[in-house]
C-alpha positions in Angstrom: -0.2 0.0 -0.1 1.2 3.5 -1.0 0.4 6.2 1.5 1.1 10.1 1.1 2.8 11.5 4.0 3.4 15.1 4.8 6.9 16.6 5.3 6.0 16.9 9.2 4.6 13.7 9.6 7.7 11.6 7.8 10.1 9.2 9.6 13.3 11.1 8.4 15.4 8.4 9.8 13.4 5.6 7.9 13.2 7.8 4.4 17.1 8.6 4.2 17.7 5.1 4.9 15.7 3.9 2.2 17.3 6.5 0.1 20.7 5.6 1.0 20.5 2.2 0.5 18.3 2.5 -2.7 19.6 0.8 -5.8 18.9 4.7 -7.6 20.3 6.9 -4.4 20.8 10.3 -5.7 21.8 13.3 -3.0 18.6 15.1 -4.7 16.4 13.0 -2.9 18.0 13.0 0.8 15.5 14.9 3.0 18.4 17.7 4.2 18.8 18.4 0.3 14.9 18.8 -0.4 14.7 20.7 2.8 17.0 23.2 1.2 15.8 23.5 -2.5 12.3 22.6 -2.3 9.3 25.1 -1.4 7.6 22.4 0.1 7.7 18.5 -0.3 5.8 15.4 1.0 6.4 11.7 0.2 4.7 9.0 -1.3 5.6 6.1 1.0 5.2 2.2 0.3 4.4 0.2 3.0 7.0 0.7 6.0 9.5 3.0 3.7 10.4 -0.3 1.5 10.2 2.6 -1.5 10.0 6.3 -1.0 9.1 8.9 -4.0 9.4 12.5 -2.9 6.8 15.1 -4.3 8.1 18.6 -4.2 5.7 21.1 -4.8 4.9 24.8 -4.9 1.6 27.2 -4.6 0.8 29.8 -6.7 -2.4 31.5 -7.1 -4.0 29.5 -5.2 -2.8 26.6 -7.2 -0.8 23.5 -6.1 1.8 22.4 -8.6 4.7 19.9 -8.5 7.8 20.6 -10.2 11.7 20.1 -10.0 13.1 22.0 -7.7 16.6 24.3 -8.7 19.8 22.0 -8.4 17.9 18.8 -8.5 18.6 16.7 -11.7 16.4 13.5 -10.7 14.1 12.3 -8.2 11.3 9.6 -8.6 11.3 6.2 -6.9 14.1 5.0 -4.7 14.2 1.5 -3.2 16.9 -0.9 -2.0 15.1 -3.4 -4.3 14.3 -3.5 -7.7 11.1 -1.5 -9.0 8.9 -3.3 -11.5 7.2 -0.9 -14.1 4.0 -1.7 -12.2 5.0 -0.3 -9.2 6.5 3.1 -10.8 3.1 3.3 -12.3 1.3 3.1 -8.9 3.6 5.6 -7.6 2.8 8.0 -10.2 -1.0 7.3 -10.2 -1.0 7.9 -6.3 0.3 11.7 -6.8 -2.5 13.7 -5.8 -4.7 15.2 -8.1 -5.1 18.4 -5.9 -1.7 19.1 -8.0 -3.1 20.5 -11.2 0.1 20.2 -13.1 3.0 18.1 -12.5 6.4 18.1 -14.2 8.8 15.8 -12.5 12.5 14.1 -13.4 12.4 10.7 -12.4 15.9 8.8 -12.0 17.6 6.4 -14.4 16.1 3.3 -13.5 12.8 4.3 -14.4 13.1 4.8 -18.3 11.1 1.6 -19.2 8.0 3.8 -19.3 7.7 4.6 -22.9 5.4 7.4 -22.1 8.1 9.2 -20.3 10.3 11.8 -22.2 13.9 10.6 -22.1 16.9 13.0 -20.9 20.7 12.7 -20.5 23.0 12.4 -18.1 26.9 11.4 -18.1 28.8 9.8 -15.5 32.4 8.2 -15.0 33.2 5.3 -12.6 36.5 6.1 -11.1 37.6 2.3 -10.3 40.8 2.7 -12.5 44.2 4.9 -12.1 43.9 8.2 -13.8 46.1 7.0 -16.6 44.1 4.7 -17.6 41.2 6.9 -17.3 43.1 9.2 -19.5 43.6 7.1 -22.2 39.5 7.1 -22.6 39.5 11.2 -23.6 39.3 12.1 -26.7 42.2 13.7 -28.9 40.8 17.1 -28.3 40.5 16.8 -24.5 44.1 15.7 -24.1 45.2 18.4 -26.2 43.0 20.7 -24.1 44.8 19.8 -20.9 48.0 20.2 -22.2 47.5 23.7 -22.8 45.9 24.0 -19.5 49.5 22.3 -18.1 51.6 24.5 -20.3 50.3 27.5 -18.9 50.9 26.6 -15.5 47.2 26.4 -14.2 46.6 25.1 -10.6 43.6 24.0 -8.4 42.9 25.4 -5.0 39.8 25.7 -2.6 38.1 29.0 -3.0 34.6 30.1 -1.6 31.5 30.2 -3.3 31.1 33.8 -3.1 34.2 34.1 -5.4 32.4 31.5 -8.1 29.3 33.2 -8.0 31.2 36.9 -9.1 32.4 34.9 -11.8 29.1 33.8 -12.9 27.6 37.1 -12.8 30.2 38.8 -14.8 30.3 36.3 -17.3 26.4 34.5 -17.9 23.2 35.8 -18.5 21.2 33.0 -17.3 19.6 33.9 -13.6 20.2 31.0 -10.9 19.0 30.7 -7.3 21.9 31.9 -5.7 20.7 31.8 -2.0 19.4 28.1 -2.8 23.2 27.5 -3.9 24.6 29.4 -0.6 22.3 27.5 1.4 23.2 24.0 0.0 27.1 24.9 0.3 26.6 25.9 3.7 25.1 22.8 4.9 27.4 20.5 2.8 30.6 22.6 4.0 29.7 22.2 7.8 29.1 18.4 7.2 32.1 17.7 4.8 29.8 17.0 1.8 31.3 19.4 -0.6 34.4 21.0 -2.2 34.5 24.4 -4.0 37.6 24.2 -6.1 38.8 27.2 -8.1 41.3 27.0 -11.1 44.2 29.9 -11.1 46.8 31.2 -13.5 49.7 33.3 -11.5 47.3 34.4 -9.0 44.3 35.2 -11.3 40.8 33.1 -10.6 39.9 31.6 -14.0 36.7 29.9 -12.6 35.9 27.1 -11.0 33.1 24.3 -9.4 31.0 23.4 -6.6 31.4 19.7 -6.0 28.8 17.6 -3.8 29.7 14.2 -2.2 26.9 11.7 -1.0 27.3 7.9 -0.6 29.4 6.6 -3.4 29.2 9.6 -5.9 30.3 13.1 -6.4 28.4 15.5 -8.3 29.4 18.5 -10.7 26.7 20.7 -9.3 27.7 24.1 -10.5 30.5 25.8 -12.4 31.9 28.9 -13.6 34.4 30.3 -15.9 35.5 33.7 -17.2 36.6 34.3 -20.9 40.3 33.9 -19.9 39.2 30.3 -18.0 37.8 29.2 -21.6 41.2 30.6 -23.6 43.2 28.6 -20.9 41.1 25.5 -20.7 40.1 25.9 -17.1 37.2 23.8 -17.2 39.0 20.8 -18.8 41.8 21.0 -16.3 39.4 21.2 -13.2 37.7 18.2 -14.4 40.9 16.3 -14.9 42.2 17.4 -11.9 39.0 16.0 -9.9 39.2 12.6 -11.9 42.6 12.2 -10.7 42.1 13.1 -6.8 39.7 10.5 -6.6 41.4 7.9 -9.1 40.9 3.9 -8.0 38.2 5.0 -5.4 35.3 3.5 -7.0 33.5 6.7 -6.9 31.1 7.7 -9.3 31.9 11.1 -11.0 28.6 12.7 -12.1 28.4 15.2 -14.6 25.0 16.3 -13.6 23.9 16.9 -17.4 24.6 16.5 -21.1 20.9 17.3 -22.6 22.3 20.2 -24.8 24.7 18.3 -27.6 27.3 20.8 -27.4 27.9 19.8 -23.2 27.2 16.3 -24.0 30.1 16.1 -26.5 32.2 17.8 -23.7 31.4 15.3 -21.1 31.8 12.1 -23.0 35.3 13.6 -24.5 36.6 12.3 -20.8 35.0 9.2 -21.7 31.9 9.6 -19.7 29.2 7.1 -20.5 25.6 8.2 -21.5 22.8 7.3 -18.7 19.5 8.1 -19.2 16.4 9.5 -16.8 13.2 10.4 -17.3 10.6 13.3 -17.2 7.0 12.7 -16.4 4.5 15.1 -16.9 0.8 15.1 -16.2 -1.7 18.3 -16.2 -5.6 19.1 -15.4 -5.3 22.8 -16.5 
Protein backbone atom coordinates (compact mmCIF):
# COMPACT_ATOMS: atom_id res chain seq x y z
CA UNK A 1 0.00 0.00 0.00
CA UNK A 2 1.32 3.44 -0.97
CA UNK A 3 0.58 6.27 1.46
CA UNK A 4 0.96 10.04 0.97
CA UNK A 5 2.87 11.42 3.98
CA UNK A 6 3.37 15.12 4.64
CA UNK A 7 6.89 16.35 5.39
CA UNK A 8 6.11 17.13 9.03
CA UNK A 9 4.83 13.58 9.58
CA UNK A 10 7.74 11.87 7.85
CA UNK A 11 9.96 9.38 9.69
CA UNK A 12 13.16 11.09 8.53
CA UNK A 13 15.49 8.33 9.73
CA UNK A 14 13.63 5.58 7.86
CA UNK A 15 13.20 7.80 4.80
CA UNK A 16 16.90 8.70 4.53
CA UNK A 17 17.92 5.10 5.15
CA UNK A 18 15.75 4.02 2.21
CA UNK A 19 17.29 6.70 -0.05
CA UNK A 20 20.82 5.85 1.09
CA UNK A 21 20.47 2.13 0.39
CA UNK A 22 18.42 2.56 -2.78
CA UNK A 23 19.69 1.14 -6.06
CA UNK A 24 18.90 4.56 -7.53
CA UNK A 25 20.37 6.62 -4.65
CA UNK A 26 20.88 10.30 -5.51
CA UNK A 27 21.91 13.19 -3.28
CA UNK A 28 18.88 15.20 -4.44
CA UNK A 29 16.45 12.88 -2.59
CA UNK A 30 17.86 13.15 0.95
CA UNK A 31 15.68 15.07 3.38
CA UNK A 32 18.35 17.68 4.17
CA UNK A 33 18.77 18.41 0.45
CA UNK A 34 15.05 18.74 -0.27
CA UNK A 35 14.57 20.90 2.83
CA UNK A 36 16.94 23.39 1.19
CA UNK A 37 15.96 23.30 -2.49
CA UNK A 38 12.18 22.71 -2.37
CA UNK A 39 9.51 25.23 -1.31
CA UNK A 40 7.48 22.31 0.04
CA UNK A 41 7.77 18.55 -0.27
CA UNK A 42 5.91 15.46 0.84
CA UNK A 43 6.49 11.76 0.16
CA UNK A 44 4.72 8.75 -1.28
CA UNK A 45 5.75 5.79 0.91
CA UNK A 46 5.34 2.09 0.16
CA UNK A 47 4.50 0.13 3.33
CA UNK A 48 7.14 0.67 6.04
CA UNK A 49 9.51 2.75 3.87
CA UNK A 50 10.27 -0.11 1.49
CA UNK A 51 10.23 2.45 -1.30
CA UNK A 52 9.76 6.22 -1.34
CA UNK A 53 8.99 8.93 -3.88
CA UNK A 54 9.51 12.56 -2.79
CA UNK A 55 6.96 15.02 -4.21
CA UNK A 56 8.29 18.61 -4.25
CA UNK A 57 5.59 21.23 -4.78
CA UNK A 58 4.76 24.90 -4.96
CA UNK A 59 1.61 27.02 -4.72
CA UNK A 60 0.83 30.02 -6.90
CA UNK A 61 -2.45 31.95 -7.17
CA UNK A 62 -4.03 29.24 -5.04
CA UNK A 63 -2.97 26.49 -7.46
CA UNK A 64 -0.77 23.63 -6.23
CA UNK A 65 1.69 22.13 -8.68
CA UNK A 66 4.61 19.73 -8.46
CA UNK A 67 7.83 20.69 -10.21
CA UNK A 68 11.52 19.82 -10.15
CA UNK A 69 13.40 22.00 -7.61
CA UNK A 70 16.52 23.96 -8.55
CA UNK A 71 19.81 22.03 -8.40
CA UNK A 72 18.09 18.63 -8.39
CA UNK A 73 18.42 16.79 -11.67
CA UNK A 74 16.61 13.58 -10.73
CA UNK A 75 14.09 12.34 -8.18
CA UNK A 76 11.55 9.53 -8.69
CA UNK A 77 11.10 6.23 -6.84
CA UNK A 78 13.90 5.04 -4.54
CA UNK A 79 14.16 1.50 -3.20
CA UNK A 80 16.89 -0.91 -2.05
CA UNK A 81 15.17 -3.57 -4.20
CA UNK A 82 14.42 -3.56 -7.91
CA UNK A 83 11.20 -1.74 -8.72
CA UNK A 84 8.87 -3.21 -11.34
CA UNK A 85 7.32 -1.06 -14.06
CA UNK A 86 3.87 -1.66 -12.55
CA UNK A 87 5.07 -0.36 -9.17
CA UNK A 88 6.44 2.82 -10.73
CA UNK A 89 3.12 3.37 -12.51
CA UNK A 90 1.31 2.88 -9.21
CA UNK A 91 3.49 5.54 -7.56
CA UNK A 92 2.82 7.97 -10.43
CA UNK A 93 -0.92 7.31 -10.23
CA UNK A 94 -0.84 8.03 -6.50
CA UNK A 95 0.39 11.60 -7.00
CA UNK A 96 -2.60 13.54 -5.64
CA UNK A 97 -4.93 15.09 -8.20
CA UNK A 98 -4.86 18.24 -6.09
CA UNK A 99 -1.62 18.98 -7.99
CA UNK A 100 -3.15 20.39 -11.17
CA UNK A 101 0.19 20.22 -12.96
CA UNK A 102 3.10 17.82 -12.45
CA UNK A 103 6.53 17.98 -14.08
CA UNK A 104 9.05 15.71 -12.38
CA UNK A 105 12.34 14.18 -13.49
CA UNK A 106 12.55 10.54 -12.44
CA UNK A 107 15.77 8.62 -11.87
CA UNK A 108 17.74 6.47 -14.30
CA UNK A 109 16.01 3.23 -13.33
CA UNK A 110 12.60 4.52 -14.49
CA UNK A 111 13.23 4.70 -18.26
CA UNK A 112 11.20 1.57 -19.13
CA UNK A 113 8.06 3.71 -19.14
CA UNK A 114 7.67 4.54 -22.80
CA UNK A 115 5.27 7.44 -22.33
CA UNK A 116 7.93 9.49 -20.53
CA UNK A 117 10.34 11.97 -22.10
CA UNK A 118 13.89 10.56 -22.05
CA UNK A 119 16.76 12.81 -20.93
CA UNK A 120 20.53 12.35 -20.75
CA UNK A 121 23.16 12.47 -18.03
CA UNK A 122 26.86 11.48 -18.06
CA UNK A 123 29.00 9.66 -15.49
CA UNK A 124 32.45 8.11 -15.03
CA UNK A 125 33.15 5.29 -12.57
CA UNK A 126 36.54 6.08 -11.06
CA UNK A 127 37.66 2.49 -10.48
CA UNK A 128 40.87 2.78 -12.51
CA UNK A 129 44.04 4.85 -12.30
CA UNK A 130 43.99 8.36 -13.75
CA UNK A 131 46.36 7.29 -16.52
CA UNK A 132 43.95 4.53 -17.55
CA UNK A 133 41.01 6.92 -17.39
CA UNK A 134 42.91 9.49 -19.46
CA UNK A 135 43.35 6.93 -22.24
CA UNK A 136 39.60 7.20 -22.87
CA UNK A 137 39.80 11.00 -23.36
CA UNK A 138 39.35 12.28 -26.90
CA UNK A 139 42.38 13.73 -28.72
CA UNK A 140 40.90 17.20 -28.37
CA UNK A 141 40.47 16.83 -24.61
CA UNK A 142 44.03 15.56 -24.15
CA UNK A 143 45.25 18.58 -26.14
CA UNK A 144 43.14 20.95 -24.00
CA UNK A 145 44.70 19.58 -20.80
CA UNK A 146 48.18 19.99 -22.32
CA UNK A 147 47.33 23.64 -23.01
CA UNK A 148 46.25 24.08 -19.39
CA UNK A 149 49.39 22.40 -18.06
CA UNK A 150 51.59 24.50 -20.37
CA UNK A 151 49.98 27.62 -18.87
CA UNK A 152 50.79 26.28 -15.37
CA UNK A 153 47.25 26.39 -14.05
CA UNK A 154 46.60 25.25 -10.49
CA UNK A 155 43.51 24.14 -8.59
CA UNK A 156 42.90 25.58 -5.11
CA UNK A 157 39.96 25.79 -2.67
CA UNK A 158 37.86 28.96 -2.97
CA UNK A 159 34.63 30.31 -1.48
CA UNK A 160 31.31 29.96 -3.26
CA UNK A 161 30.98 33.77 -3.28
CA UNK A 162 34.10 34.02 -5.46
CA UNK A 163 32.62 31.49 -7.87
CA UNK A 164 29.31 33.36 -7.98
CA UNK A 165 31.18 36.59 -8.80
CA UNK A 166 32.65 34.86 -11.86
CA UNK A 167 29.18 33.65 -12.81
CA UNK A 168 27.55 37.08 -12.47
CA UNK A 169 30.18 38.71 -14.68
CA UNK A 170 30.16 36.06 -17.42
CA UNK A 171 26.66 34.55 -17.66
CA UNK A 172 23.24 36.03 -18.42
CA UNK A 173 21.11 33.15 -17.14
CA UNK A 174 19.80 33.83 -13.62
CA UNK A 175 20.17 31.14 -10.95
CA UNK A 176 18.83 30.74 -7.41
CA UNK A 177 21.99 31.97 -5.65
CA UNK A 178 20.46 31.86 -2.17
CA UNK A 179 19.56 28.18 -2.56
CA UNK A 180 23.06 27.42 -3.80
CA UNK A 181 24.57 29.26 -0.82
CA UNK A 182 22.34 27.39 1.64
CA UNK A 183 23.34 24.09 0.04
CA UNK A 184 27.02 24.95 0.27
CA UNK A 185 26.71 26.11 3.90
CA UNK A 186 25.10 22.82 4.93
CA UNK A 187 27.51 20.70 2.90
CA UNK A 188 30.54 22.59 4.21
CA UNK A 189 29.45 22.05 7.81
CA UNK A 190 28.94 18.35 7.14
CA UNK A 191 32.03 17.73 4.94
CA UNK A 192 29.89 17.00 1.90
CA UNK A 193 31.31 19.49 -0.60
CA UNK A 194 34.31 21.13 -2.21
CA UNK A 195 34.47 24.46 -4.01
CA UNK A 196 37.56 24.54 -6.19
CA UNK A 197 38.96 27.34 -8.30
CA UNK A 198 41.39 27.28 -11.22
CA UNK A 199 44.12 29.93 -11.08
CA UNK A 200 46.79 31.26 -13.43
CA UNK A 201 49.46 33.32 -11.68
CA UNK A 202 47.00 34.24 -8.91
CA UNK A 203 44.14 35.14 -11.26
CA UNK A 204 40.93 33.18 -10.69
CA UNK A 205 39.70 31.79 -14.02
CA UNK A 206 36.66 29.94 -12.70
CA UNK A 207 35.81 26.82 -10.79
CA UNK A 208 33.17 24.39 -9.64
CA UNK A 209 31.08 23.18 -6.70
CA UNK A 210 31.23 19.42 -6.08
CA UNK A 211 28.75 17.67 -3.77
CA UNK A 212 29.68 14.33 -2.16
CA UNK A 213 27.10 11.69 -1.28
CA UNK A 214 27.37 7.95 -0.66
CA UNK A 215 29.57 6.66 -3.45
CA UNK A 216 29.34 9.63 -5.80
CA UNK A 217 30.57 13.16 -6.37
CA UNK A 218 28.32 15.51 -8.34
CA UNK A 219 29.55 18.43 -10.47
CA UNK A 220 26.67 20.62 -9.30
CA UNK A 221 27.70 24.09 -10.43
CA UNK A 222 30.50 25.74 -12.39
CA UNK A 223 31.46 29.13 -13.84
CA UNK A 224 34.41 30.27 -15.96
CA UNK A 225 35.60 33.58 -17.36
CA UNK A 226 36.56 34.17 -21.00
CA UNK A 227 40.21 33.80 -20.00
CA UNK A 228 39.31 30.57 -18.24
CA UNK A 229 37.89 29.21 -21.48
CA UNK A 230 40.98 30.34 -23.39
CA UNK A 231 43.30 28.54 -20.96
CA UNK A 232 41.09 25.40 -20.82
CA UNK A 233 40.38 25.85 -17.11
CA UNK A 234 37.25 23.68 -17.20
CA UNK A 235 39.09 20.70 -18.71
CA UNK A 236 41.89 21.14 -16.19
CA UNK A 237 39.47 21.26 -13.24
CA UNK A 238 37.59 18.12 -14.24
CA UNK A 239 40.79 16.19 -14.97
CA UNK A 240 42.13 17.25 -11.54
CA UNK A 241 39.05 15.83 -9.81
CA UNK A 242 39.28 12.59 -11.80
CA UNK A 243 42.92 12.31 -10.75
CA UNK A 244 42.14 13.06 -7.09
CA UNK A 245 39.54 10.30 -6.85
CA UNK A 246 41.25 7.71 -9.05
CA UNK A 247 40.89 4.04 -7.99
CA UNK A 248 38.23 4.91 -5.37
CA UNK A 249 35.30 3.41 -7.24
CA UNK A 250 33.43 6.68 -6.76
CA UNK A 251 30.99 7.71 -9.49
CA UNK A 252 31.77 11.14 -10.93
CA UNK A 253 28.42 12.61 -11.98
CA UNK A 254 28.63 15.40 -14.57
CA UNK A 255 24.96 16.22 -13.85
CA UNK A 256 24.07 17.08 -17.41
CA UNK A 257 24.46 16.55 -21.10
CA UNK A 258 21.07 17.13 -22.74
CA UNK A 259 22.47 19.93 -24.89
CA UNK A 260 24.47 18.28 -27.70
CA UNK A 261 27.52 20.52 -27.17
CA UNK A 262 27.60 19.84 -23.42
CA UNK A 263 27.08 16.10 -23.94
CA UNK A 264 29.92 16.03 -26.47
CA UNK A 265 32.19 17.84 -23.99
CA UNK A 266 31.45 15.33 -21.21
CA UNK A 267 31.88 12.33 -23.51
CA UNK A 268 35.30 13.68 -24.48
CA UNK A 269 36.38 12.65 -20.95
CA UNK A 270 35.26 9.10 -21.66
CA UNK A 271 31.99 9.63 -19.76
CA UNK A 272 29.20 7.13 -20.28
CA UNK A 273 25.72 8.30 -21.14
CA UNK A 274 22.93 7.30 -18.76
CA UNK A 275 19.25 7.97 -19.31
CA UNK A 276 16.57 9.32 -17.02
CA UNK A 277 13.03 10.43 -17.67
CA UNK A 278 10.58 13.31 -17.21
CA UNK A 279 6.98 12.67 -16.16
CA UNK A 280 4.35 15.25 -17.04
CA UNK A 281 0.67 15.46 -16.14
CA UNK A 282 -1.78 18.34 -16.24
CA UNK A 283 -5.43 18.96 -15.37
CA UNK A 284 -5.31 22.61 -16.43
